[in-house]
N, C-alpha and C positions, 0 to 999 in steps of 0.2 A: 907104270901107272899107279897113281895114288889109290889106296884102299881106305875109303872113308866109312866110318861106322858112326852113325848119328844116334847117340844114346839118350834114353829117358832118365832124367834125374827124378827119383821117386817122389820127393817132396813137391817138386814143381808139377809133375804129372797129376798128382792129386789136386793141386790148386787149379788145374786147367780142366777138370771134370765139369760138365758131362761130356765135353768134346773129345777128351782123350780116353773115354771108355772104349771107343771103336777104332782108334788109330793111334800110332805113336805121335809124340809131340811134334816131330819134324814134318809130319804130314799135314799139319794145320796150315791154312792159307792166310796170308796177310799181304795185301797189295795185289799184284798180278800172279805171283808164284807162291807155292808152298815153301816152307823153310828148306825142305830137302832139295827142291828145284833151285833155290837160291844158291845152295852150296854146290850143286852140280854145275851151274854156270861159273861159279867162282873158283872152284878147285876141281877141274875136270878129272874124272876117274870113275872107279867103281864105288857106288853109294849103296849102303845097306843100313839096317836098323838093329839096335839093341833095345828091346822093349820087353814087356811082360810076356810070360810064357804063352798065354792064350792068344796073343796077337802075333807071336813070332812066326807061326806057320804062314800067315798072309804077308808078313813083313819080315823076311828072314835076315839073319846076320851072316855075313860072308867074311871069314877070317883068312888072313894071309900071314906071312912071316914079317910083315911090316905094316902095321895098322895105325891109322890116325883116328882116334876116338874123339868126336866133336859133340859138345853139348847141343842137343837137338832143339833147345829153346832159344838159341843165340843166332842172330842174323849176321851174315858176313859183311865186312867192309874192308877197304884196302889195308888199313893198319892191322886189323885182326888177321886177315889172310896172310900178310907178310910175316906176322909173328908165328903163325901156325906152320908156314912153309919152313921157317927157320928151326923148328923143333928137331932135335936129334932123338934117336932111339933112347927110350927110358927117361924122357923128359916130359914134364907136365906144365901146361900153361895155366896159371891161376889168376883169378881176379883178386881185387883188393880184399874182399871178404873171405877169401880162401876157396871160393867156388872153382871147380875144375871146368875150364873152358875147352881145353883140348889136351890130349895125352897121346904120346906116340909109344907104341909097344910092339914087340915081336910076338906077343902071346895074347891070350884072352884077358880082358879086364872088365870090371864092373864098377859103377860109381859108388857102390857100397864099400869097396876096398879103399876108396880115397886115393890120395897121391903118395901114400907111404911107399917107400922103396924107389921112388922116381925123383929125379932132380927137379926141383921146383923153379919155374921161371915166372917171375912176376909180370903181370900185365896191368898197367896203371891207367890206360886210356879208357874213355867212355865207349860203350857199345850198346846196341839195341838188343833187347831180349823181351820175351813174353814170360812173365812169372805169374800173371793172373789172366784169366780169359778175357777180361774187358780191355786188356792192352791191345788185343787184336784189332778192334775197330778204331781205337785211338791212334794206332800207328799206320792205319791203312793209307792215308794221304801221302805221307813221306815215303812209304814203301812202294807205292805206285811209281813215283818218280825214280826211286832207286832201282826197281825192277826193270823199268824201261831202259836204263843205262846198261843193265845186264843183258837184255835180249836184243837190243838194237843191232849189234853186229851179226846176229844169227837169224834175223827175221827180215822178210821183204814187206815193205809198207807201200800202200797205194794212196792216191788222192781220193777225196770224197767222191763216190761214184754217182751222186744224185744232184742234179742242178737245182733242185728245190730245197735243198738243205742249206741252212744258214750257219756259217762257221765264224766264230770269233777267235782270233789268234790261231789260224789254221796250221801254223808251223809247230804247234804244240798238240796236234791231233795225229794219232798213229793208228792206221787202219790196216788190217791184214787182208790178204786176198780172200775172196769169197764172201766177205761181209756185205750185207745189204742194208742200205739206209734210205728211208723214204721221208721227205718233207719234215725233217727234224731240225732242232736248234742245238748246236754244239758250242758251248761256251768254255773255251780252254784258257780264258784269261785268269781264272782262279786256280788253275792247275791243269796238268796234262790229262788227255782223254785217250784211252786205249780201247780199241774195238777188235776183238780176236777173230780168228779165222772162222768164216761161215756164220758169224753172229748176225742177228737182225735187230735193227733199230726201226721200229714201226712208226707209222704216220703220227705226227703231232707230238712226238716225245721231245722233252726239253731236258738237257743235261748240263750240269755245271761240274767242271773238274775240281779236284782230281777224281777220276772215274775210270774203272776198268771193267770190261765184260769179256768173259772167256769164250772159248771155242763152242760154237753151236748154240749159244744162249740167245734168248729172245727178250727184247724190251718191248712190252706190249704198247698198243696204241695209247697216246695221250699220257704216257708216264712222265712223272716229274721227279727228276733225280737231282738232289742237292749235293754239295761237295762231300768228298771223302767216302765214296761208296765203291764197293767191289763185288762183282758177281762172278762166280766160278763158271765151270763148264756145264753146258746142257741144262741151264735153268730157264725158267720163264718168270719174268718179274714185271709187275705193273703197279699203278697207283703212285703214291708219294713216298719216296725213300730218302732218308737223310743219315749220313755218317753210319752206314750199316754195311755188313758183310754177309753175303751168301756164299756158302761153300758150293759144292757141285750137286747137280741132279735135283735141285729143289725148285718149288714153284710158289709164287705169289702172283697169280695171274690176273687179279682183279684190283679194284680200287680199295683204298684203305691206307692208313699212315703207318710207316715203320721207321722208327728213329733210334739211333744209338744202340743198334742191335746186332746180334750174330745169329744167323740161321744155319744149322748144320747141313749135312748131306741128306738127300732123300726126304726132305721135309715138304709139307704143303700147308699154306695158309689159306683158309677159306675166304670167300668173298667178303669184303668189308671188315676183315680182321684189322684191329687198330691197337696201338700200344701207346702208353704214356712214357716219356723219357725225362720228365722234369717234375720234381715235387712242387706242390703249391707253396711251400714255405721256403723254397730255393735252397734247402739244406742238402748236404752231400747224401748220396744214395747208398743204402746198405743192400748187399746181395748175399744170397745163400751160398755158403762155401761147403763143398763136399769134404774138403780137408779138415774142417773144424766142426761140421754139422751144425753150424750157427750162422746168423747174419753177420757179415763183416763189412765195415765201413770202407767204401772205395776211395773216399776223399774227392769224388767227382760229383759235379752237379747234375750230370746227365748220364743216365744208364737206362736202357730199354729192355728188350726181350732177348734172352739167351736160350736158344732152343737146340737140344741135342739131336743127333741123327735119327731119322725115321719118324719124327714126331709130326703131328698134324693139329690144325685147329679148324673148328667148324665155322660156318658163316656167322658174321657179326660178333665174333669173339673179341673180348676186350681184355687187354693185359695191363696190369699195374706198372708203374715205374719200378724198374729193377726186378723183373720176374725171371726166374730160372726154371726152365722146363727140361726134364731129363730126356733119356733115350726112349724112343718108341712109346710116346704118349699120344693119346687122342683126347684133346681137351675141347669142350664145347659148353654152350649154355649161357644163360642170362647173367648180367652183372660182371664186375671185374673178377678175374680168377685169382687164386692164391699166388703169393709171391714165390712159392716153391711148389712145383708139381713133380713128384718123384717119377723116375723111370718106370715104364710099363704100368702106367695108370690110365684109366678110362673114365671120362666124366667131366664134371665141372663143379665149381663152388656151390652153385644153387642146387644142382641135382644130386650132388654127392659124388665121391670118387670110389672106384673099385679097381682091383688088380686086372690088368689086361692079360687075359689068358695067353700063355706062351704059344700054344699051337696056333691060335688065331693071329697073334702078332707076327709070327713067322710066315704064315700064309700071306698076310698083307705085305710084308717086306718083299716076298717073292714077286707078288703082283706089281708092287711099286717099281722094282728093278726092271721087270718086263716092260712096263710102260715107257721106259727110257731105252729100250733095246739093250738091256744089260742082263747078265746072268747072275742070279743069286746063288752062290755056290754053297757047298757043304761047309766050307771054311767060314763063310759069312754066317751061316746058321750056328755053328759052334761058338763063334764070337758073341752073338746075341744071346745064346743060352747062358754063357758065362756072365754077361752083363746082367741078365735077369737074376741070376743067383747073387751077384755082388750087391745089387740094389734092393734086395728084399727088405733089408733093415730099414729103409726109408718109407716103405709102403704101409 
């Protein structure tokens, strides 16, 4: 059995903050599956993680006498899988820029060591990878299609269980057992639609593919879902959503527009929360980067809201084009919010910001988990305590 270890490349992990404060890179979701799940389907075997020490307890590494270290930011495809399968012990697969894509070793290895001492194997073909967090929602559409090909042999799909639901291109709609759909419009002419096990599509919802919704999640009454959207497990989403990604256990239960955005785990957007995703002058959007502590030009005309885990917005909150919100933020108040709201911040631009007291933040995190029938563990607590310490410099 293959022993896969998905490693965090330190530079890339910092570029993917705030989402990688709380999880390894390979736990990020793009399409239907997380990167780790994509590799589990592509190279069946034992999968573990090599990440920062404070995350390693929750996401442990499992070493053997034959390990395949795989860059956790890279997506599998047939060509890359073949190249990795062909690696011999003490060989490293390198991209054209020298980046380690995979390395096979009988002992422990870290990306800081580089490929020195290993036979280098060049890989010249193109591959998909997230090196900036905004790549996640940009790649969501094609990855929904790719993930469907990965899961089709392993899942059972049913026909639309509701006679009042209208389907366009029904052969491109994939529904798992237990899903409930009531009087919706599913248009898969623009891309596939995937509805996970026990998910609910409530009355009057309209969906344009590509679209994916995970197990146990709910699309609220009258939702308008435009192409290239993905919703993880046990979320509730309503209103108008376009080219956006929700990780798991998050809510946007009411009306309001969300476009070109990523919402982390355990988040909640209050009623009528809205964001802008296009500048009035149509210039490319700049986003705050934790890697450089400065605004960086994305080269993209559309970027919306990027919200880290456990964060929340009050009712009627408005977010500017290209806003980055950290981990465990409670943002509210009149007017557009700042383009960067640091982790563990409480307040808004009009009212002013204060540090979110750690004890109160942890109590809210525990209640948030309980609301989704999930246990907030001591390990989760220690992770957030470390994130609090690491992000103090921004507050």
